[in-house]
Residue frames relative to the residue before (quaternion, step in Angstrom):
aa qw qx qy qz dx dy dz
M 1.0000 0.0000 0.0000 0.0000 0.00 0.00 0.00
R 0.0038 0.7988 -0.6012 0.0219 3.60 -0.96 0.81
R 0.4459 -0.6563 0.5405 0.2800 3.53 -1.22 0.61
S 0.5392 -0.5668 0.4972 0.3752 3.48 -1.24 0.45
S 0.5432 -0.6287 0.4482 0.3299 3.51 -1.06 0.76
K 0.7779 0.1436 -0.0592 0.6089 3.60 1.13 -0.60
E 0.4878 -0.6609 0.4766 0.3131 3.64 -0.78 0.98
Q 0.3196 -0.7364 0.5728 0.1659 3.53 -0.75 1.17
S 0.1621 -0.7559 0.6217 0.1260 3.51 -1.27 0.50
R 0.6008 0.5500 -0.3693 0.4474 3.60 1.25 0.21
T 0.4708 -0.6933 0.4847 0.2506 3.56 -1.01 0.88
L 0.6561 -0.4835 0.4174 0.4019 3.50 -1.41 0.24
P 0.5944 -0.5267 0.4398 0.4193 3.61 -1.15 0.32
G 0.7495 0.3477 -0.2723 0.4932 3.64 -0.93 0.89
I 0.7383 0.3495 -0.2084 0.5380 3.58 1.30 -0.21
R 0.0111 -0.7656 0.6432 -0.0021 3.55 -1.10 0.85
V 0.1773 -0.7813 0.5897 0.1017 3.58 -1.07 0.67
G 0.0193 -0.8055 0.5910 -0.0386 3.55 -0.93 1.01
H 0.1845 -0.7823 0.5873 0.0948 3.55 -1.13 0.70
A 0.0468 -0.7268 0.6772 0.1046 3.48 -1.47 0.28
S 0.0825 -0.8315 0.5491 -0.0177 3.54 -0.73 1.06
D 0.1896 -0.7314 0.6429 0.1258 3.52 -1.16 0.81
F 0.1735 -0.8297 0.5252 0.0748 3.61 -0.04 1.26
R 0.6007 0.5199 -0.3836 0.4708 3.64 1.20 -0.05
G 0.7469 0.3596 -0.1942 0.5245 3.57 0.86 -0.98
L 0.3096 -0.7793 0.4795 0.2587 3.57 1.34 -0.36
T 0.5743 0.4929 -0.4553 0.4690 3.52 0.45 1.24
G 0.0688 0.8111 -0.5792 0.0445 3.58 -1.26 0.14
C 0.2575 -0.7581 0.5756 0.1662 3.52 -1.25 -0.04
T 0.2087 -0.7668 0.6033 0.0667 3.49 -1.32 0.58
V 0.1333 -0.8073 0.5715 0.0615 3.60 -0.90 0.93
I 0.1607 -0.7282 0.6542 0.1264 3.55 -1.00 0.77
L 0.1367 -0.8329 0.5353 0.0321 3.56 -0.26 1.31
C 0.0692 0.7440 -0.6626 0.0513 3.61 -0.98 0.91
P 0.0993 -0.8589 0.4988 0.0599 3.62 0.56 1.11
G 0.6391 0.5311 -0.3252 0.4514 3.61 1.18 -0.52
G 0.5585 -0.5906 0.3794 0.4420 3.62 1.37 -0.14
A 0.0224 0.7618 -0.6461 0.0414 3.47 -1.27 0.82
V 0.4681 -0.6409 0.5321 0.2950 3.50 -1.12 0.66
C 0.0949 -0.8414 0.5320 0.0005 3.58 -0.71 0.97
G 0.0274 -0.7487 0.6609 0.0432 3.64 -0.97 0.78
V 0.1432 -0.7959 0.5840 0.0702 3.60 -1.22 0.40
D 0.0426 -0.7858 0.6165 0.0269 3.55 -1.13 0.64
I 0.0774 -0.8121 0.5773 0.0339 3.61 -0.69 1.03
R 0.1068 -0.8015 0.5880 0.0204 3.60 -0.84 1.08
G 0.6468 0.4914 -0.3792 0.4432 3.70 0.91 -0.36
S 0.4631 -0.7012 0.4827 0.2464 3.55 -1.22 0.41
A 0.6995 0.4159 -0.2636 0.5180 3.66 1.21 0.21
S 0.2579 0.8001 -0.5197 0.1524 3.61 0.80 0.67
G 0.1182 -0.7426 0.6479 0.1216 3.56 -1.32 0.37
T 0.0518 0.8417 -0.5186 0.1415 3.47 -0.51 1.30
R 0.1077 -0.7548 0.6410 0.0888 3.62 -1.32 0.25
D 0.8868 0.0329 -0.0462 0.4587 3.54 -1.18 0.91
L 0.2449 0.7709 -0.5438 0.2237 3.51 0.74 1.17
S 0.4756 0.7180 -0.4244 0.2798 3.61 1.12 -0.32
P 0.6516 0.5098 -0.3475 0.4412 3.66 0.93 -0.63
C 0.5958 0.5534 -0.3677 0.4512 3.62 1.28 -0.19
E 0.6341 0.5693 -0.3321 0.4045 3.58 1.23 -0.38
P 0.5169 -0.6221 0.4629 0.3627 3.63 -0.93 0.78
G 0.7568 0.3894 -0.2844 0.4412 3.50 -1.06 0.76
H 0.5498 0.6004 -0.3855 0.4344 3.54 1.33 -0.24
L 0.5925 -0.6158 0.3747 0.3596 3.58 -0.94 0.85
V 0.6785 0.4788 -0.2846 0.4789 3.60 0.94 -0.91
E 0.2514 -0.8097 0.5130 0.1340 3.61 -0.62 1.06
K 0.8157 0.1652 -0.0846 0.5479 3.69 1.05 -0.52
V 0.3228 -0.6967 0.6061 0.2077 3.51 -1.33 0.52
H 0.3853 -0.7411 0.5209 0.1758 3.57 -1.32 0.47
A 0.7630 -0.0015 -0.0231 0.6459 3.58 1.38 -0.08
V 0.1274 -0.6946 0.6872 0.1705 3.47 -1.49 0.19
F 0.1778 -0.8133 0.5533 0.0280 3.47 -0.89 1.17
L 0.0908 -0.7773 0.6224 0.0141 3.55 -0.81 1.07
T 0.0428 0.8381 -0.5347 0.0990 3.56 -0.71 1.06
G 0.4414 -0.6287 0.5698 0.2920 3.45 -1.34 0.43
G 0.5692 0.6380 -0.4002 0.3298 3.55 -1.29 -0.25
S 0.3633 -0.7209 0.5044 0.3064 3.62 1.26 0.00
A 0.8362 -0.1909 0.1165 0.5008 3.64 -1.15 -0.57
F 0.5486 0.6123 -0.3891 0.4155 3.60 1.18 -0.48
G 0.6839 0.5264 -0.2778 0.4218 3.55 1.05 -0.82
L 0.5025 0.6695 -0.4452 0.3179 3.66 1.11 -0.27
D 0.6404 0.5595 -0.3326 0.4076 3.54 1.05 -0.84
A 0.5377 0.6336 -0.4036 0.3828 3.63 1.20 -0.42
A 0.5449 0.6464 -0.3951 0.3593 3.60 1.16 -0.47
G 0.4817 0.6608 -0.4051 0.4090 3.56 1.31 -0.27
G 0.6388 0.5381 -0.3300 0.4399 3.58 1.04 -0.77
V 0.6141 0.5265 -0.3260 0.4892 3.57 1.11 -0.78
M 0.6663 0.4816 -0.3268 0.4661 3.65 0.85 -0.90
H 0.6333 0.5112 -0.3709 0.4473 3.65 0.89 -0.65
H 0.6348 0.5134 -0.3349 0.4704 3.69 0.91 -0.86
L 0.7121 0.4478 -0.2869 0.4583 3.61 0.79 -0.81
E 0.6016 0.5529 -0.3608 0.4497 3.57 1.13 -0.63
V 0.6126 0.5409 -0.3404 0.4651 3.63 1.07 -0.80
L 0.6886 0.4693 -0.2586 0.4886 3.57 1.09 -0.81
R 0.3628 -0.7321 0.4869 0.3088 3.58 1.30 -0.21
A 0.4269 0.6499 -0.5035 0.3766 3.55 0.93 0.93
G 0.4715 0.6551 -0.4867 0.3342 3.57 -0.88 0.87
F 0.6750 -0.4896 0.4000 0.3804 3.44 -1.47 0.07
P 0.3685 -0.7602 0.4786 0.2394 3.67 -0.56 1.01
A 0.0507 0.7871 -0.6085 0.0877 3.48 -0.78 1.16
G 0.7861 -0.1333 0.0530 0.6013 3.53 0.20 1.28
G 0.7758 -0.2740 0.2238 0.5225 3.53 -0.71 -1.07
V 0.6507 0.4890 -0.3127 0.4896 3.58 1.31 0.18
R 0.2509 -0.7154 0.6327 0.1581 3.46 -1.30 0.61
I 0.1513 -0.8082 0.5670 0.0490 3.56 -0.73 1.14
P 0.3415 -0.7475 0.5296 0.2102 3.63 -0.43 1.17
I 0.2540 -0.7548 0.5938 0.1151 3.54 -1.01 0.92
V 0.0700 0.8316 -0.5373 0.1216 3.62 -0.34 1.23
P 0.1809 -0.7696 0.6067 0.0837 3.61 -0.04 1.24
T 0.0942 -0.8119 0.5761 -0.0062 3.60 -0.88 0.99
A 0.0116 -0.7601 0.6494 0.0167 3.59 -1.25 0.66
V 0.2511 -0.7970 0.5394 0.1039 3.50 -1.12 0.72
I 0.2289 -0.6887 0.6479 0.2313 3.49 -1.37 0.18
F 0.4151 -0.6384 0.5812 0.2868 3.55 -1.39 0.35
D 0.0776 0.7867 -0.6027 0.1092 3.57 -0.54 1.30
L 0.3523 0.7917 -0.4400 0.2355 3.58 1.23 0.34
G 0.6082 0.5880 -0.3056 0.4369 3.47 1.36 -0.32
L 0.7081 0.3569 -0.2365 0.5614 3.59 1.28 -0.25
G 0.7853 0.2156 -0.1788 0.5521 3.61 -0.83 0.84
S 0.7405 -0.3464 0.3140 0.4828 3.54 -1.05 -0.86
S 0.3867 -0.7074 0.5429 0.2353 3.65 -0.84 1.01
A 0.6504 0.5073 -0.3350 0.4554 3.65 1.15 -0.20
A 0.5838 0.5699 -0.3583 0.4540 3.53 1.33 -0.06
R 0.1350 0.7724 -0.6053 0.1374 3.61 -0.52 1.16
P 0.5456 -0.5911 0.4776 0.3533 3.55 -1.15 0.59
D 0.0947 -0.7829 0.6110 0.0688 3.53 -1.08 0.74
A 0.7670 -0.3603 0.2555 0.4653 3.58 -1.34 -0.04
G 0.6449 0.5329 -0.3322 0.4356 3.60 0.92 -0.72
M 0.6518 0.4990 -0.2976 0.4874 3.54 1.03 -0.83
A 0.6450 0.5029 -0.3185 0.4792 3.64 0.95 -0.84
L 0.6249 0.5171 -0.3288 0.4837 3.64 1.05 -0.66
G 0.6107 0.5381 -0.3258 0.4810 3.58 1.12 -0.69
A 0.6325 0.5272 -0.3240 0.4659 3.55 0.96 -0.89
C 0.6634 0.5093 -0.3128 0.4501 3.60 0.92 -0.87
R 0.6616 0.4976 -0.2911 0.4796 3.57 1.01 -0.83
N 0.6767 0.4974 -0.2760 0.4675 3.56 1.15 -0.58
A 0.4845 0.7210 -0.4001 0.2920 3.61 1.33 -0.38
T 0.0537 0.7641 -0.6382 0.0773 3.49 -0.97 0.98
T 0.6100 -0.5333 0.4369 0.3907 3.57 -1.38 0.00
H 0.6320 0.4897 -0.3527 0.4862 3.65 1.19 0.01
V 0.2498 -0.7811 0.5545 0.1416 3.65 -0.74 1.00
V 0.1957 -0.7562 0.6154 0.1054 3.53 -0.75 1.09
T 0.1720 -0.8224 0.5397 0.0527 3.60 -0.82 0.99
G 0.5666 0.6053 -0.4569 0.3223 3.56 -1.37 0.15
S 0.7546 -0.3129 0.2686 0.5104 3.55 -1.08 -0.78
V 0.4308 0.6647 -0.4785 0.3791 3.60 0.46 1.27
G 0.8190 0.2546 -0.1663 0.4865 3.49 -1.30 0.39
A 0.8281 -0.1459 0.1415 0.5225 3.56 -0.92 -0.90
G 0.6568 0.5160 -0.3019 0.4597 3.53 1.27 -0.31
T 0.3646 0.7691 -0.4577 0.2572 3.60 1.36 -0.06
G 0.8116 0.2456 -0.0970 0.5211 3.64 0.80 -1.07
A 0.4114 0.7305 -0.4601 0.2922 3.62 1.30 0.22
T 0.0515 -0.7764 0.6281 -0.0064 3.50 -1.18 0.77
V 0.1737 -0.7719 0.5999 0.1191 3.61 -1.17 0.36
G 0.7764 0.3682 -0.2495 0.4466 3.57 -1.30 0.35
K 0.2790 0.8233 -0.4487 0.2072 3.55 0.73 1.05
L 0.2176 0.7914 -0.5438 0.1748 3.58 1.16 0.46
Y 0.7869 0.2812 -0.1370 0.5319 3.64 0.85 -0.96
G 0.6832 -0.4921 0.3063 0.4442 3.58 1.10 0.39
M 0.7230 -0.4651 0.2933 0.4183 3.57 -1.33 0.12
A 0.5915 0.6025 -0.3685 0.3890 3.62 1.12 -0.60
Q 0.7622 0.3090 -0.1793 0.5399 3.59 1.15 -0.48
A 0.4583 0.6963 -0.4314 0.3452 3.60 1.29 0.28
M 0.2980 -0.7040 0.6035 0.2265 3.54 -1.38 -0.06
K 0.6073 -0.5704 0.4220 0.3574 3.57 -1.29 0.43
G 0.2435 -0.7028 0.6582 0.1167 3.43 -1.22 0.99
G 0.0547 -0.8280 0.5547 0.0604 3.56 -1.16 -0.42
L 0.5647 -0.5771 0.4548 0.3759 3.57 -1.20 -0.44
G 0.0623 -0.8306 0.5532 -0.0101 3.52 -0.84 1.04
F 0.2080 -0.7728 0.5952 0.0730 3.57 -1.28 0.40
A 0.0893 0.7584 -0.6441 0.0448 3.58 -1.07 0.72
S 0.0846 -0.7784 0.6219 0.0133 3.49 -1.29 0.67
M 0.0751 0.7912 -0.6065 0.0215 3.58 -1.11 0.62
D 0.3186 -0.6960 0.6075 0.2124 3.52 -1.31 0.51
F 0.0037 -0.7637 0.6447 0.0339 3.44 -1.38 0.52
S 0.8572 -0.2615 0.0568 0.4400 3.54 -1.24 -0.11
G 0.8590 0.2075 -0.1627 0.4389 3.53 -1.28 0.73
G 0.6552 -0.5333 0.3124 0.4344 3.54 1.13 0.56
A 0.4092 0.6909 -0.4765 0.3580 3.61 1.24 0.39
T 0.1240 -0.7671 0.6290 0.0224 3.49 -1.20 0.83
I 0.0025 -0.7786 0.6268 0.0287 3.47 -1.12 0.68
Q 0.1322 -0.8040 0.5797 -0.0001 3.51 -1.10 0.97
A 0.0834 -0.7912 0.5982 0.0961 3.54 -1.20 0.25
V 0.1428 -0.7102 0.6798 0.1145 3.52 -1.31 0.72
A 0.0466 -0.8134 0.5798 -0.0113 3.59 -0.75 1.04
V 0.1750 -0.7314 0.6525 0.0935 3.46 -1.04 0.92
V 0.0927 -0.8683 0.4873 -0.0040 3.61 -0.28 1.23
N 0.1186 0.7662 -0.5925 0.2187 3.50 -0.27 1.46
A 0.1567 0.8653 -0.4560 0.1367 3.59 0.97 1.01
F 0.5200 -0.5561 0.5500 0.3433 3.53 -1.33 0.40
G 0.7673 0.4113 -0.2133 0.4433 3.55 0.77 -0.98
D 0.6275 -0.5260 0.3985 0.4132 3.56 -1.29 -0.26
V 0.3738 -0.6721 0.5768 0.2753 3.61 -1.21 0.36
V 0.0807 -0.8242 0.5605 0.0055 3.51 -0.77 1.03
E 0.5107 -0.5792 0.5160 0.3707 3.63 -1.23 0.29
P 0.4628 -0.7370 0.4143 0.2666 3.63 -0.40 1.12
G 0.7224 0.4700 -0.2690 0.4300 3.53 0.90 -0.91
T 0.7828 0.3033 -0.1610 0.5189 3.61 1.08 -0.52
G 0.4111 -0.7005 0.4801 0.3314 3.64 1.09 -0.56
V 0.4409 0.6885 -0.4774 0.3219 3.64 1.20 -0.04
I 0.4279 -0.6893 0.5320 0.2425 3.50 -0.99 1.01
L 0.2525 -0.7703 0.5746 0.1132 3.53 -0.89 1.05
A 0.7929 -0.0722 0.1080 0.5953 3.54 1.00 -0.92
G 0.3331 0.7375 -0.5318 0.2496 3.62 -0.87 0.81
A 0.7980 -0.2905 0.2143 0.4825 3.47 -1.35 -0.37
R 0.2998 -0.7501 0.5750 0.1298 3.50 -1.08 0.94
K 0.6046 -0.6144 0.3774 0.3387 3.64 -1.08 0.64
S 0.7773 -0.0568 0.0236 0.6261 3.54 1.25 -0.52
P 0.6963 -0.4946 0.3040 0.4221 3.62 -1.15 0.43
R 0.7577 0.3702 -0.2075 0.4958 3.59 1.00 -0.75
S 0.5965 0.6184 -0.3404 0.3820 3.59 1.25 -0.04
G 0.2684 -0.7300 0.5840 0.2324 3.57 -1.09 0.50
E 0.4695 0.6729 -0.4290 0.3777 3.60 1.30 0.13
L 0.3558 -0.7766 0.4905 0.1722 3.57 -0.70 1.09
A 0.4398 -0.7375 0.4589 0.2284 3.65 -0.83 1.00
N 0.2678 -0.7372 0.5456 0.2953 3.64 1.05 -0.76
T 0.2685 -0.8304 0.4725 0.1229 3.47 0.17 1.40
E 0.6580 0.5132 -0.3132 0.4534 3.59 0.87 -0.96
A 0.6772 0.4797 -0.3061 0.4665 3.67 0.82 -0.84
Q 0.6362 0.5186 -0.3286 0.4673 3.59 1.02 -0.81
M 0.6522 0.5167 -0.3106 0.4597 3.61 0.98 -0.81
L 0.6683 0.4865 -0.2971 0.4779 3.56 0.98 -0.86
S 0.6441 0.4961 -0.3361 0.4755 3.64 1.17 -0.34
G 0.6536 -0.5337 0.3011 0.4441 3.55 1.26 -0.10
I 0.4800 0.6493 -0.4578 0.3721 3.66 1.18 0.10
R 0.0419 -0.8241 0.5649 -0.0049 3.56 -0.81 0.93
R 0.4464 -0.6354 0.5353 0.3324 3.65 -1.08 0.52
K 0.1789 -0.8407 0.5021 0.0957 3.58 -0.46 1.12
S 0.6655 0.4810 -0.3032 0.4835 3.62 1.17 -0.58
F 0.7649 -0.3551 0.2673 0.4663 3.55 -1.33 0.02
G 0.0876 -0.8700 0.4852 -0.0038 3.56 -0.58 1.06
A 0.5328 0.6328 -0.4331 0.3579 3.61 1.19 -0.13
T 0.3844 0.7551 -0.4310 0.3102 3.56 0.83 1.01
N 0.6675 0.5165 -0.2572 0.4706 3.56 1.30 0.25
T 0.1734 0.7712 -0.6057 0.0916 3.51 -1.14 0.53
T 0.1197 -0.7445 0.6468 0.1143 3.56 -1.08 0.71
L 0.1363 -0.7825 0.6071 0.0230 3.56 -0.76 1.19
V 0.0432 -0.7769 0.6278 -0.0198 3.54 -1.06 0.90
V 0.0777 -0.7287 0.6758 0.0793 3.52 -1.18 0.77
V 0.1604 -0.7620 0.6251 0.0535 3.54 -0.72 1.22
M 0.0922 -0.8002 0.5925 -0.0121 3.56 -0.91 1.03
T 0.0799 0.7962 -0.5972 0.0539 3.58 -0.96 0.85
N 0.4107 -0.6896 0.5401 0.2532 3.44 -1.42 0.44
V 0.4535 0.6414 -0.4768 0.3945 3.54 1.27 0.54
A 0.4934 -0.6646 0.4839 0.2839 3.55 -1.00 0.89
L 0.0844 0.7807 -0.6089 0.1122 3.56 -0.74 1.14
N 0.3108 -0.6744 0.6188 0.2561 3.48 -1.25 0.55
K 0.7522 -0.4301 0.2578 0.4275 3.57 -1.33 0.17
L 0.6549 0.5072 -0.3200 0.4599 3.55 0.99 -0.83
Q 0.6566 0.4982 -0.2932 0.4844 3.60 1.01 -0.73
A 0.6312 0.5288 -0.3239 0.4659 3.54 1.05 -0.73
A 0.6282 0.5329 -0.3090 0.4752 3.54 1.07 -0.82
K 0.6435 0.5259 -0.3032 0.4663 3.56 1.08 -0.74
V 0.6317 0.5076 -0.3227 0.4890 3.54 1.08 -0.80
A 0.6386 0.5291 -0.3189 0.4589 3.58 0.95 -0.83
Q 0.6357 0.5340 -0.3040 0.4673 3.57 1.11 -0.84
M 0.6981 0.4629 -0.2698 0.4749 3.58 0.91 -0.93
A 0.6075 0.5553 -0.3565 0.4422 3.59 1.13 -0.57
Q 0.5205 0.6356 -0.4054 0.4010 3.58 1.18 -0.39
D 0.5551 0.6021 -0.3832 0.4272 3.60 1.20 -0.58
G 0.6108 0.5508 -0.3298 0.4634 3.61 1.10 -0.82
M 0.6592 0.5033 -0.3220 0.4566 3.62 0.89 -0.86
A 0.6613 0.5028 -0.3019 0.4676 3.59 1.00 -0.74
R 0.6509 0.5126 -0.3293 0.4529 3.55 1.11 -0.58
A 0.7874 0.3708 -0.1765 0.4597 3.54 1.06 -0.66
I 0.7205 0.3230 -0.2010 0.5797 3.53 1.39 -0.20
R 0.0679 0.8134 -0.5768 0.0330 3.64 -0.84 0.89
P 0.5177 -0.3760 -0.7523 0.1568 1.48 -1.23 2.15
A 0.3102 -0.7203 0.5914 0.1875 3.59 -1.35 0.41
H 0.8229 0.3113 -0.1878 0.4367 3.52 -1.28 0.24
T 0.3296 0.7620 -0.5083 0.2288 3.57 1.08 0.60
R 0.6490 -0.5060 0.3769 0.4251 3.61 -1.24 0.11
F 0.6070 0.5291 -0.3517 0.4773 3.60 1.30 -0.13
D 0.6970 0.4721 -0.2548 0.4759 3.60 1.20 -0.30
G 0.2613 -0.7521 0.5767 0.1830 3.58 -1.18 0.51
D 0.0961 0.8678 -0.4864 0.0336 3.55 1.14 0.66
L 0.0109 0.7995 -0.5837 0.1412 3.48 -0.81 1.27
I 0.0287 -0.7815 0.6227 0.0250 3.55 -1.00 0.76
F 0.1985 -0.7245 0.6495 0.1176 3.55 -1.06 1.03
A 0.1367 -0.7383 0.6482 0.1269 3.65 -1.26 0.44
L 0.0984 -0.8061 0.5828 0.0294 3.55 -0.74 1.04
S 0.1150 -0.7728 0.6174 0.0914 3.62 -0.96 0.77
V 0.0194 -0.8074 0.5877 -0.0478 3.62 -0.74 1.11
G 0.7289 0.4352 -0.2653 0.4571 3.60 1.04 0.26
T 0.5022 -0.6626 0.4951 0.2524 3.50 -1.40 -0.11
K 0.4146 0.7323 -0.4587 0.2854 3.60 1.27 0.05
P 0.3622 -0.7088 0.5572 0.2365 3.54 -1.03 0.82
A 0.1403 0.7813 -0.5999 0.0998 3.60 -1.10 0.70
D 0.5487 -0.5777 0.4864 0.3587 3.53 -1.22 0.42
L 0.5067 -0.6932 0.4307 0.2777 3.54 -0.77 1.14
N 0.6781 0.5040 -0.3190 0.4294 3.56 0.93 -0.75
S 0.6050 0.5316 -0.3258 0.4952 3.55 1.29 -0.64
V 0.6231 0.5222 -0.3440 0.4698 3.59 1.04 -0.70
G 0.6687 0.5030 -0.3016 0.4570 3.57 0.85 -0.90
A 0.6304 0.5239 -0.3229 0.4731 3.61 1.06 -0.77
A 0.6628 0.4848 -0.3078 0.4806 3.56 0.97 -0.85
A 0.6229 0.5566 -0.3397 0.4323 3.56 1.04 -0.71
A 0.6325 0.5285 -0.3180 0.4685 3.53 1.03 -0.76
E 0.6411 0.5491 -0.2895 0.4513 3.55 1.07 -0.91
V 0.7295 0.4029 -0.2695 0.4825 3.57 0.73 -1.00
T 0.5657 0.5722 -0.3987 0.4400 3.62 1.11 -0.44
A 0.6740 0.4937 -0.3001 0.4603 3.54 0.83 -0.94
R 0.6812 0.4912 -0.2881 0.4602 3.61 0.96 -0.93
A 0.6366 0.5222 -0.3376 0.4562 3.61 1.04 -0.66
I 0.6247 0.5445 -0.3149 0.4627 3.53 1.08 -0.77
V 0.6425 0.5017 -0.2894 0.5018 3.57 1.02 -0.87
N 0.6490 0.5321 -0.3087 0.4477 3.55 0.95 -0.93
A 0.6233 0.5748 -0.3303 0.4147 3.58 1.04 -0.88
V 0.7295 0.4121 -0.2496 0.4855 3.62 0.82 -0.92
K 0.6572 0.5032 -0.3372 0.4485 3.65 1.00 -0.68
T 0.7395 0.3858 -0.2547 0.4894 3.69 1.04 -0.48
A 0.4812 0.6705 -0.4403 0.3534 3.62 1.29 -0.15
K 0.2867 -0.7099 0.6219 0.1646 3.52 -1.34 0.56
G 0.5103 -0.6304 0.4735 0.3436 3.57 -1.09 0.57
L 0.0064 -0.7813 0.6211 -0.0610 3.53 -1.05 0.97
G 0.8301 0.2321 -0.1298 0.4902 3.56 -1.21 0.47
G 0.6690 -0.5128 0.3202 0.4324 3.63 1.06 0.40
V 0.5896 0.5509 -0.3651 0.4643 3.53 1.35 0.13
P 0.3586 -0.7863 0.4627 0.1977 3.55 -0.48 1.09
S 0.3543 -0.7379 0.5427 0.1882 3.53 -1.22 0.53
Y 0.6825 -0.4264 0.3651 0.4680 3.58 -1.35 0.04
Q 0.6564 0.5273 -0.3149 0.4380 3.57 0.95 -0.78
D 0.6081 0.5579 -0.3111 0.4713 3.55 1.14 -0.73
L 0.6929 0.4897 -0.2797 0.4492 3.52 0.87 -1.01
R 0.6365 0.5232 -0.3183 0.4689 3.51 1.11 -0.89
A 0.6533 0.5404 -0.3197 0.4231 3.61 0.99 -0.84
S 0.6683 0.5380 -0.2693 0.4374 3.45 1.11 -0.90
M 0.6861 0.4811 -0.2547 0.4827 3.48 1.27 -0.56
A 0.5402 0.6576 -0.3862 0.3558 3.54 1.30 -0.50
C-alpha cells in the first residue's frame, strides 16, 4: 500500500461530488453522484443515526446498485431533500428499471446542525437539486455542503465547541487500485492527528479560550454531558475502483470505521450517528483486507482534512482560527 505523492482532489471516473450551502442559516447538503450505478455497502456504529432508503445497500436486496449517496444537514427534516436528487437522476434516466420507469436509488444520511445558525434552516429538494447541478470531479472541502453547519467537541455544548466540516482524501495502492473518502465531521468528540494523538479541534476549556479540554480525559475524570446530546454524527462515503459485491462493500465500510476511531476520540457514542457508506464503481481486482485497510486510512485522513480546511462560522472557531491566534 502506498500513499499518493500529492493529495488528489478529483474523484474516480463515474463519480461526481456537489455541494449546496446556506451560509445564512448555516446548513447544507452534499451529493455523491454515480448515475451509472455503484455497488453500495453500509455500516452504522453510532446510536443516533438518521437515514433514508438504506435497504438497497443490504446483501440480498433486489436492487444491486445505487445512483447517488446524499448527505445533508437539517437532522430528520433534511431527509426529504433527497427528492431533489431523485428528480435530477430521473431527468437523466438513471435508476433501477421497473417496467417503463427508472427509479433512482439514493441512500441518505443526515447530521444534526440545528444548533448552529437558524434551527429553521434545513436543506430542501431545491437545495439538493442545486448540489446535483454543482457536482464536478473536483471535491471542495471545508465549511461547505453538508459540512457547513458541522461542529466538533460538544462535551460542554456549542459555546465551547469548534468548527467541523467536510473533508476528502485519496490514495492509490496495489495494481492500480484507488480508494477515496468524503467525510462530514460533526462529532461529539475531538478530532486528533492519528499518528500523534494531538488534538486538532474539539471541546475548549471556556467559551473565550483557545485551550483544548481533551474530551476523552474529561469524560474519564467523571465529566458528563447532561443536556440533550443526540446532536452529532460523522458521515463518510468511501469510494473505490475495486470490484466489490454488496457483502464485500459492507465489509469495507466496517473496516473503514477503524479510521473514524483513529481520528475521533471518543467515536461511536450514543450521542453520535456515525455511519459509513462504501461505493464500488470499478473492475480492479484487489485483496479485500487490503481494501479495508486502505479505507480506514483514507477515512482518518478525510476527517483530519475536514477540520483543517474548515472556516469558523456562527461564532464557532476553527482549527485555522486557533492556529492564527497562536501565531
